LORO-415503 format. One record per residue: residue number from 0; x, y, z of N, C-alpha, C in turn. Coordinates in pm, 1 decimal. Layout:
REM LORO-415503
+--------+----------+----------+----------+----------+----------+----------+----------+----------+----------+
! padren !     n_xx !     n_yy !     n_zz !    ca_xx !    ca_yy !    ca_zz !     c_xx !     c_yy !     c_zz !
+--------+----------+----------+----------+----------+----------+----------+----------+----------+----------+
!    NUM !        X !        Y !        Z !        X !        Y !        Z !        X !        Y !        Z !
...
+--------+----------+----------+----------+----------+----------+----------+----------+----------+----------+
REM end
This chain:
REM LORO-415503
+--------+----------+----------+----------+----------+----------+----------+----------+----------+----------+
! padren !     n_xx !     n_yy !     n_zz !    ca_xx !    ca_yy !    ca_zz !     c_xx !     c_yy !     c_zz !
+--------+----------+----------+----------+----------+----------+----------+----------+----------+----------+
!      0 !   1159.6 !  -1857.3 !  -1915.9 !   1041.2 !  -1913.2 !  -1974.9 !    932.1 !  -1923.5 !  -1868.9 !
!      1 !    815.7 !  -1882.6 !  -1904.1 !    705.3 !  -1879.3 !  -1811.0 !    645.3 !  -2018.9 !  -1791.6 !
!      2 !    629.3 !  -2058.7 !  -1667.6 !    568.2 !  -2186.7 !  -1637.0 !    423.7 !  -2190.5 !  -1686.3 !
!      3 !    352.7 !  -2078.4 !  -1673.8 !    213.2 !  -2072.5 !  -1719.3 !    203.9 !  -2101.8 !  -1868.6 !
!      4 !    296.6 !  -2047.4 !  -1948.8 !    296.2 !  -2074.5 !  -2092.4 !    329.3 !  -2220.4 !  -2120.6 !
!      5 !    423.8 !  -2276.8 !  -2048.4 !    462.0 !  -2416.0 !  -2069.4 !    345.2 !  -2508.9 !  -2036.8 !
!      6 !    267.0 !  -2476.2 !  -1936.3 !    151.5 !  -2557.5 !  -1901.7 !     43.7 !  -2550.1 !  -2009.2 !
!      7 !     44.0 !  -2443.7 !  -2089.0 !    -50.9 !  -2430.4 !  -2200.7 !      7.6 !  -2488.4 !  -2329.5 !
!      8 !    117.8 !  -2563.4 !  -2319.0 !    185.7 !  -2631.7 !  -2429.3 !    262.6 !  -2537.8 !  -2522.0 !
!      9 !    299.3 !  -2418.4 !  -2474.3 !    386.9 !  -2330.8 !  -2552.1 !    526.9 !  -2387.6 !  -2544.6 !
!     10 !    600.8 !  -2378.2 !  -2654.6 !    736.8 !  -2432.3 !  -2661.1 !    832.0 !  -2328.3 !  -2716.7 !
!     11 !    958.5 !  -2343.4 !  -2682.1 !   1059.9 !  -2254.3 !  -2736.4 !   1068.3 !  -2277.6 !  -2886.7 !
!     12 !   1046.7 !  -2171.9 !  -2963.6 !   1043.6 !  -2180.5 !  -3109.5 !   1149.3 !  -2087.5 !  -3166.7 !
!     13 !   1224.0 !  -2137.3 !  -3263.0 !   1326.4 !  -2059.5 !  -3330.9 !   1295.5 !  -2057.6 !  -3479.7 !
!     14 !   1304.2 !  -1939.3 !  -3540.1 !   1280.6 !  -1926.9 !  -3684.0 !   1400.0 !  -1856.5 !  -3747.2 !
!     15 !   1449.8 !  -1914.8 !  -3856.4 !   1552.9 !  -1849.0 !  -3936.1 !   1479.9 !  -1783.2 !  -4053.1 !
!     16 !   1485.8 !  -1651.7 !  -4058.2 !   1415.0 !  -1574.6 !  -4160.0 !   1516.5 !  -1523.3 !  -4260.6 !
!     17 !   1501.0 !  -1561.4 !  -4385.8 !   1585.2 !  -1509.2 !  -4492.6 !   1506.3 !  -1400.6 !  -4564.9 !
!     18 !   1570.2 !  -1285.7 !  -4584.0 !   1504.1 !  -1175.2 !  -4651.8 !   1601.9 !  -1107.8 !  -4746.5 !
!     19 !   1545.5 !  -1036.7 !  -4841.9 !   1626.5 !   -966.5 !  -4941.4 !   1658.2 !   -825.3 !  -4891.3 !
!     20 !   1783.1 !   -783.4 !  -4912.9 !   1821.0 !   -647.2 !  -4876.7 !   1749.1 !   -549.1 !  -4969.4 !
!     21 !   1689.8 !   -443.0 !  -4915.4 !   1614.7 !   -348.7 !  -4998.5 !   1698.8 !   -285.4 !  -5110.2 !
!     22 !   1822.5 !   -248.6 !  -5081.7 !   1907.8 !   -182.3 !  -5180.9 !   1975.4 !   -280.7 !  -5276.4 !
!     23 !   1984.4 !   -407.5 !  -5235.6 !   2049.6 !   -511.0 !  -5316.5 !   1963.0 !   -636.9 !  -5313.7 !
!     24 !   1855.4 !   -644.1 !  -5392.2 !   1760.6 !   -755.6 !  -5384.3 !   1820.7 !   -892.7 !  -5416.2 !
!     25 !   1935.6 !   -897.3 !  -5478.8 !   1998.5 !  -1026.4 !  -5508.8 !   2070.3 !  -1084.8 !  -5387.1 !
!     26 !   2085.9 !  -1004.2 !  -5281.7 !   2158.1 !  -1046.2 !  -5162.1 !   2057.2 !  -1085.6 !  -5053.2 !
!     27 !   2077.5 !  -1205.0 !  -4995.8 !   1992.7 !  -1250.6 !  -4886.4 !   2062.1 !  -1227.7 !  -4752.7 !
!     28 !   1984.1 !  -1187.7 !  -4654.3 !   2032.4 !  -1166.1 !  -4518.2 !   1953.5 !  -1259.0 !  -4426.8 !
!     29 !   2014.4 !  -1303.3 !  -4318.8 !   1949.0 !  -1394.0 !  -4225.5 !   1916.0 !  -1322.1 !  -4095.4 !
!     30 !   1798.8 !  -1353.0 !  -4039.1 !   1756.8 !  -1299.2 !  -3910.6 !   1704.0 !  -1415.7 !  -3827.7 !
!     31 !   1745.3 !  -1425.3 !  -3701.4 !   1699.6 !  -1532.0 !  -3613.4 !   1599.2 !  -1475.0 !  -3514.7 !
!     32 !   1480.3 !  -1535.1 !  -3511.0 !   1372.5 !  -1496.7 !  -3419.1 !   1351.1 !  -1611.6 !  -3322.5 !
!     33 !   1333.6 !  -1580.9 !  -3193.1 !   1312.0 !  -1686.0 !  -3094.2 !   1215.4 !  -1636.4 !  -2987.7 !
!     34 !   1115.9 !  -1720.5 !  -2957.0 !   1016.1 !  -1685.0 !  -2856.2 !    939.4 !  -1810.6 !  -2817.7 !
!     35 !    860.3 !  -1801.9 !  -2712.9 !    770.4 !  -1910.7 !  -2677.5 !    649.7 !  -1902.4 !  -2770.0 !
!     36 !    613.7 !  -2014.4 !  -2833.5 !    503.2 !  -2013.5 !  -2928.8 !    430.3 !  -2146.8 !  -2924.0 !
!     37 !    312.8 !  -2148.7 !  -2981.7 !    224.8 !  -2265.1 !  -2977.1 !    224.5 !  -2334.2 !  -3112.1 !
!     38 !    287.0 !  -2454.2 !  -3118.1 !    291.3 !  -2530.8 !  -3242.4 !    156.2 !  -2600.3 !  -3262.8 !
!     39 !    111.5 !  -2626.1 !  -3382.1 !    174.3 !  -2604.1 !  -3511.6 !    131.4 !  -2473.5 !  -3578.7 !
!     40 !     44.8 !  -2393.5 !  -3513.1 !     -6.4 !  -2270.7 !  -3577.2 !     88.5 !  -2152.0 !  -3563.2 !
!     41 !    171.5 !  -2150.3 !  -3460.2 !    270.2 !  -2044.7 !  -3435.3 !    208.8 !  -1904.1 !  -3443.0 !
!     42 !    114.8 !  -1869.7 !  -3353.6 !     51.7 !  -1737.9 !  -3360.0 !    148.6 !  -1621.4 !  -3337.2 !
!     43 !    246.1 !  -1637.3 !  -3248.1 !    342.4 !  -1528.7 !  -3222.7 !    431.3 !  -1504.5 !  -3344.4 !
!     44 !    477.7 !  -1612.4 !  -3405.2 !    561.7 !  -1599.8 !  -3524.5 !    483.0 !  -1538.2 !  -3639.1 !
!     45 !    359.9 !  -1581.7 !  -3658.9 !    276.6 !  -1524.7 !  -3766.0 !    253.4 !  -1375.2 !  -3744.1 !
!     46 !    230.2 !  -1336.6 !  -3619.6 !    211.5 !  -1194.3 !  -3588.1 !    337.8 !  -1115.5 !  -3622.3 !
!     47 !    455.2 !  -1171.7 !  -3587.8 !    581.3 !  -1105.4 !  -3619.2 !    602.7 !  -1094.5 !  -3769.8 !
!     48 !    574.2 !  -1203.3 !  -3843.3 !    592.3 !  -1200.9 !  -3989.1 !    494.4 !  -1105.2 !  -4057.0 !
!     49 !    372.6 !  -1094.3 !  -4003.5 !    276.8 !   -995.6 !  -4056.0 !    330.0 !   -854.4 !  -4035.1 !
!     50 !    384.7 !   -827.9 !  -3915.7 !    445.4 !   -697.2 !  -3887.8 !    560.1 !   -670.9 !  -3985.3 !
!     51 !    645.3 !   -772.0 !  -4005.0 !    760.2 !   -757.7 !  -4095.8 !    712.3 !   -718.7 !  -4235.6 !
!     52 !    616.4 !   -792.8 !  -4288.7 !    567.4 !   -767.4 !  -4424.9 !    504.5 !   -629.0 !  -4438.1 !
!     53 !    438.2 !   -586.0 !  -4332.6 !    367.3 !   -458.4 !  -4334.9 !    459.6 !   -338.6 !  -4312.7 !
!     54 !    560.0 !   -351.2 !  -4223.2 !    636.6 !   -234.9 !  -4177.9 !    781.3 !   -227.3 !  -4226.8 !
!     55 !    842.1 !   -338.4 !  -4263.1 !    983.9 !   -336.7 !  -4299.0 !   1002.5 !   -349.3 !  -4449.1 !
!     56 !   1111.9 !   -296.1 !  -4498.0 !   1137.2 !   -292.5 !  -4642.5 !   1193.3 !   -422.6 !  -4698.1 !
!     57 !   1263.4 !   -500.7 !  -4619.5 !   1324.5 !   -624.0 !  -4668.8 !   1219.2 !   -729.7 !  -4699.6 !
!     58 !   1207.5 !   -767.4 !  -4826.6 !   1108.1 !   -865.8 !  -4868.1 !   1148.7 !  -1005.1 !  -4818.6 !
!     59 !   1052.4 !  -1077.1 !  -4759.5 !   1079.6 !  -1210.5 !  -4707.0 !   1108.3 !  -1308.2 !  -4820.4 !
!     60 !   1209.4 !  -1389.8 !  -4801.6 !   1243.7 !  -1494.3 !  -4898.3 !   1192.9 !  -1629.4 !  -4849.6 !
!     61 !   1230.8 !  -1667.5 !  -4725.4 !   1188.3 !  -1794.9 !  -4669.3 !   1198.7 !  -1790.9 !  -4517.8 !
!     62 !   1127.0 !  -1882.7 !  -4454.5 !   1128.8 !  -1895.4 !  -4308.8 !   1142.1 !  -2043.2 !  -4275.8 !
!     63 !   1241.1 !  -2076.0 !  -4193.2 !   1261.3 !  -2213.5 !  -4147.4 !   1237.4 !  -2215.6 !  -3996.7 !
!     64 !   1147.8 !  -2304.4 !  -3951.5 !   1104.6 !  -2306.3 !  -3811.9 !   1148.7 !  -2434.8 !  -3744.2 !
!     65 !   1199.1 !  -2419.9 !  -3623.5 !   1232.0 !  -2534.1 !  -3539.0 !   1170.4 !  -2511.6 !  -3402.3 !
!     66 !   1122.3 !  -2618.3 !  -3341.5 !   1061.4 !  -2605.1 !  -3210.2 !   1109.7 !  -2717.0 !  -3118.7 !
!     67 !   1122.0 !  -2686.0 !  -2992.4 !   1164.7 !  -2784.6 !  -2893.1 !   1045.9 !  -2871.0 !  -2853.3 !
!     68 !   1075.2 !  -2988.9 !  -2804.1 !    969.1 !  -3074.0 !  -2750.9 !    915.4 !  -3013.4 !  -2622.9 !
!     69 !    808.5 !  -3069.7 !  -2571.3 !    751.6 !  -3014.3 !  -2447.3 !    852.8 !  -3022.7 !  -2333.4 !
!     70 !    866.5 !  -2913.4 !  -2260.9 !    960.7 !  -2909.8 !  -2149.8 !    900.9 !  -2971.4 !  -2023.8 !
!     71 !    768.2 !  -2965.4 !  -2014.2 !    698.9 !  -3024.1 !  -1900.2 !    617.1 !  -3140.5 !  -1953.5 !
!     72 !    638.2 !  -3257.6 !  -1897.0 !    563.0 !  -3374.6 !  -1941.9 !    534.7 !  -3463.6 !  -1821.4 !
!     73 !    438.6 !  -3554.2 !  -1835.9 !    405.9 !  -3641.6 !  -1723.2 !    524.5 !  -3729.6 !  -1684.8 !
!     74 !    527.1 !  -3767.4 !  -1559.7 !    633.0 !  -3854.3 !  -1510.4 !    615.9 !  -3991.5 !  -1573.5 !
!     75 !    724.7 !  -4046.5 !  -1621.8 !    719.4 !  -4178.9 !  -1681.3 !    762.7 !  -4284.4 !  -1580.4 !
!     76 !    693.1 !  -4395.0 !  -1577.3 !    729.3 !  -4506.3 !  -1490.4 !    769.0 !  -4624.0 !  -1577.9 !
!     77 !    865.5 !  -4700.2 !  -1531.2 !    905.4 !  -4818.4 !  -1605.8 !    929.5 !  -4932.7 !  -1509.0 !
!     78 !    905.5 !  -5051.1 !  -1556.9 !    923.0 !  -5171.5 !  -1476.7 !   1070.5 !  -5213.2 !  -1479.5 !
!     79 !   1124.6 !  -5245.5 !  -1364.2 !   1263.5 !  -5289.6 !  -1354.1 !   1264.9 !  -5440.8 !  -1336.3 !
!     80 !   1341.9 !  -5510.2 !  -1418.4 !   1346.6 !  -5656.9 !  -1414.7 !   1442.2 !  -5710.7 !  -1309.8 !
!     81 !   1539.0 !  -5631.8 !  -1266.5 !   1640.8 !  -5681.1 !  -1175.2 !   1647.3 !  -5591.8 !  -1051.8 !
!     82 !   1688.2 !  -5652.2 !   -944.7 !   1713.8 !  -5573.5 !   -823.8 !   1849.8 !  -5611.8 !   -768.2 !
!     83 !   1909.9 !  -5525.2 !   -693.7 !   2044.1 !  -5546.4 !   -639.5 !   2041.0 !  -5509.5 !   -491.8 !
!     84 !   2092.2 !  -5595.9 !   -411.7 !   2097.8 !  -5571.1 !   -267.6 !   2241.7 !  -5550.6 !   -225.2 !
!     85 !   2268.2 !  -5444.6 !   -153.8 !   2402.0 !  -5417.4 !   -102.0 !   2402.0 !  -5439.2 !     48.5 !
!     86 !   2504.9 !  -5503.8 !    100.5 !   2514.4 !  -5530.2 !    243.5 !   2603.2 !  -5429.1 !    308.7 !
+--------+----------+----------+----------+----------+----------+----------+----------+----------+----------+
REM end
């Protein structure tokens, strides 16, 4: 994963694509797509789905998208109420 993409808030995105088999339209097949993408618009996924609709014969049935939280985030500080001294 590219650090430059992570700094631009790109996250690991996974999509489960269900599509109909061209020769057997009653049968659904699953395809898993995974790439770094920018939520919530998902430009990379949309580009892939546009390509699929335009170039491939299997008609899309549904797409389920999951995305990871940000991998790079600011350091969090917290107050500690107790301290322990070891001799």
